[in-house]
C-alpha positions, 0 to 999 in steps of 0.5 A: 860616862866619858872622862875628858879634860876641857882642853882635850874636848877643845881639840876635837872638831865641833862635828865630833863634839856634837856627835859625842853629845848626841850619842850620850843623849841617845843613850840617856833616852834609851835608858829612860825608855827601857826603865818606863813602868819600873818602880822608882828603886828598881835597878832599871830606873836607878841605872837610867836616873844615875846616867842622866844625872851624871850626864847633866852634871857634866854638862852643867859644869861644862856650860859654866866653864869660862872657856865655853864658847856658847852664847851666855843666854843659851848657856843659861837656858841649858843650865836651867834645863839641866837643873830642872832635869836634876830636880825631876829625876830626884823626884823619881828616885824619892818615889814621888812618881815614876813617870818619865815622859817629861824627862824623855821629851826634854832629852829627846829635844836636846838630842835632836837639836844636836843634829 
């Protein structure tokens, strides 16, 4: 995953930032789709879940940053979605289920909202 300081991100144009976010979500969705049908502890599933959790961990941290200019209501909603993604992906890793449909659907919605 990309490692940038918040000040470096601020220097990018909003279009560049959205494209980067879109690409990250597209990669997450691709990994999740490729992992469908594999057992919870398979390399494919773990790789997809680790990527997804890293993405959302970064996003939640960014949304909580005081300089994030998104409206507070939207930040709260996105953080809530991110926490749900983290909980749902933990269930997959623990072997409680390996159905990725909901995780794929929500991340596709977020990705498509960036275009």
